[in-house]
C-alpha positions as CSV (number, residue, x, y, z in Angstrom):
1,M,-0.1,0.1,-0.1
2,A,2.9,2.5,0.9
3,L,4.2,1.8,-2.6
4,L,1.0,2.7,-4.2
5,F,1.0,5.7,-2.4
6,T,4.5,6.7,-3.1
7,R,4.0,6.2,-6.8
8,W,0.9,8.1,-6.7
9,I,2.5,11.0,-5.3
10,R,5.6,10.9,-7.5
11,E,3.1,11.1,-10.5
12,A,1.9,14.6,-9.4
13,A,3.0,17.2,-11.9
14,P,1.7,20.5,-12.9
15,P,-0.8,20.3,-15.8
16,E,0.0,20.4,-19.2
17,L,-1.1,23.8,-20.6
18,R,-1.6,24.4,-24.2
19,Y,-1.9,27.9,-25.6
20,A,-0.4,30.0,-28.3
21,P,2.8,31.5,-26.7
22,S,1.9,35.2,-27.3
23,E,2.9,37.9,-24.8
24,E,-0.5,38.3,-23.7
25,N,-1.2,34.6,-23.1
26,V,2.1,34.0,-21.1
27,K,1.0,37.1,-18.9
28,L,-2.3,35.7,-18.4
29,V,-0.9,32.2,-17.4
30,M,1.8,33.8,-15.3
31,A,-1.2,35.8,-13.3
32,V,-2.9,32.5,-12.4
33,P,0.0,30.7,-10.3
34,L,-2.7,27.9,-9.5
35,L,-2.0,26.4,-13.1
36,L,1.8,26.1,-12.5
37,R,1.2,24.1,-9.3
38,S,1.5,20.2,-9.1
39,Y,-1.8,18.6,-9.4
40,I,-2.4,15.6,-7.1
41,P,-5.9,14.0,-7.9
42,N,-7.6,12.2,-5.0
43,V,-6.7,8.6,-5.2
44,L,-10.3,7.3,-5.6
45,T,-11.0,9.6,-8.5
46,R,-8.4,8.1,-11.1
47,N,-11.5,7.2,-13.1
48,G,-13.5,9.8,-14.7
49,H,-16.8,8.3,-13.8
50,L,-15.9,7.8,-10.3
51,A,-14.5,11.3,-10.1
52,S,-17.8,12.7,-11.0
53,L,-19.7,10.6,-8.7
54,F,-17.1,11.0,-5.8
55,G,-17.0,14.8,-6.2
56,Y,-20.7,15.2,-6.0
57,I,-21.0,12.8,-2.9
58,K,-18.0,14.1,-1.0
59,L,-18.7,17.9,-1.1
60,P,-20.9,19.2,1.8
61,S,-24.0,21.1,0.7
62,W,-23.3,24.8,1.5
63,R,-25.3,27.3,0.1
64,H,-24.5,30.9,0.4
65,R,-26.0,33.6,-1.7
66,C,-25.2,37.2,-1.0
67,D,-26.6,38.8,-4.2
68,R,-28.8,37.3,-7.1
69,E,-28.9,39.4,-10.2
70,L,-31.7,38.7,-12.7
71,V,-30.9,39.2,-16.1
72,P,-34.1,39.4,-18.6
73,L,-33.5,37.7,-21.9
74,S,-34.8,39.0,-25.3
75,D,-37.5,36.2,-25.7
76,G,-38.9,37.0,-22.3
77,G,-37.2,34.2,-20.3
78,T,-34.9,35.0,-17.3
79,V,-31.5,33.8,-16.0
80,S,-29.8,34.8,-13.0
81,V,-26.1,35.4,-11.8
82,E,-25.3,34.4,-8.2
83,W,-22.7,36.4,-6.8
84,F,-20.4,35.1,-4.3
85,P,-20.0,36.6,-1.6
86,C,-21.3,39.6,-3.3
87,R,-20.9,41.9,-6.5
88,P,-17.3,43.0,-7.2
89,A,-16.1,46.4,-6.9
90,D,-15.0,48.1,-10.2
91,G,-11.8,46.5,-11.6
92,V,-12.2,43.3,-9.7
93,P,-12.0,40.3,-12.0
94,V,-14.9,38.0,-12.3
95,I,-14.8,34.4,-12.6
96,L,-18.0,33.3,-14.1
97,M,-19.1,29.4,-13.5
98,L,-21.3,28.0,-16.2
99,P,-22.9,25.0,-14.6
100,G,-23.6,21.9,-16.7
101,I,-27.0,21.0,-18.1
102,N,-29.8,20.9,-15.4
103,N,-27.3,22.2,-12.6
104,D,-27.6,25.6,-10.9
105,A,-25.4,27.7,-8.5
106,A,-26.6,25.7,-5.5
107,F,-24.8,22.4,-6.9
108,P,-22.1,21.4,-4.6
109,Y,-19.4,21.2,-7.2
110,V,-20.2,24.8,-8.1
111,Q,-20.3,26.2,-4.6
112,H,-16.9,24.2,-3.9
113,V,-15.4,25.9,-7.2
114,M,-16.5,29.3,-6.1
115,R,-15.1,29.0,-2.6
116,L,-11.7,27.7,-4.2
117,V,-11.7,30.9,-6.5
118,L,-12.3,33.1,-3.6
119,A,-9.6,31.5,-1.3
120,E,-7.0,31.5,-4.2
121,G,-7.6,35.3,-4.6
122,L,-8.4,34.9,-8.4
123,G,-11.3,37.3,-8.4
124,T,-15.0,37.5,-7.5
125,P,-16.7,34.2,-8.3
126,A,-20.2,34.1,-9.9
127,A,-22.3,31.5,-11.4
128,V,-25.4,31.4,-13.9
129,N,-28.6,30.1,-13.1
130,W,-30.0,28.9,-16.4
131,R,-33.8,29.6,-17.2
132,G,-36.0,27.2,-15.3
133,L,-33.3,26.5,-12.5
134,G,-32.4,27.7,-9.3
135,G,-35.7,28.8,-8.5
136,L,-36.3,30.6,-11.7
137,P,-39.5,30.4,-13.9
138,L,-39.4,28.8,-17.2
139,S,-41.1,31.6,-19.0
140,A,-41.2,33.4,-22.6
141,A,-42.9,36.5,-23.9
142,G,-46.2,36.7,-25.7
143,G,-47.5,33.2,-24.8
144,A,-44.4,31.5,-26.6
145,T,-43.5,28.2,-25.5
146,P,-40.8,28.4,-22.8
147,K,-37.4,26.6,-24.0
148,G,-34.7,25.6,-21.7
149,Y,-31.1,27.1,-22.4
150,C,-30.1,24.2,-24.8
151,G,-32.8,24.8,-26.9
């Protein structure tokens, strides 16, 4: 068991970043030191399917919402932006999370990433609640049939 653990730790390395090496891109990468750190995945999540399941199960449900901004759409629908912990001051970068299909800002993985973004000082985290999710109505203007964000 100790040998497996030692091998697992030795395999830790910074992620391989692929980008055009322009001056602007290099500055962006250097501005986010988290990208240059070694990545050690959880030993139970070497498989992508297990990683998805384990990540959802192990994360505590922690719902914190300071400010919800409703964004009306041209077709009469509404989405919202959940600011965590609150809206940023001018000039502060915003890291916007776009949860997957049928997920909203209250999902544990979204809350977890927003806390990490805040803890790392990368900017003000926010997440989108798509229409019909996160307590938003699924609506459209003029009696049209409402549609989800994926069409």
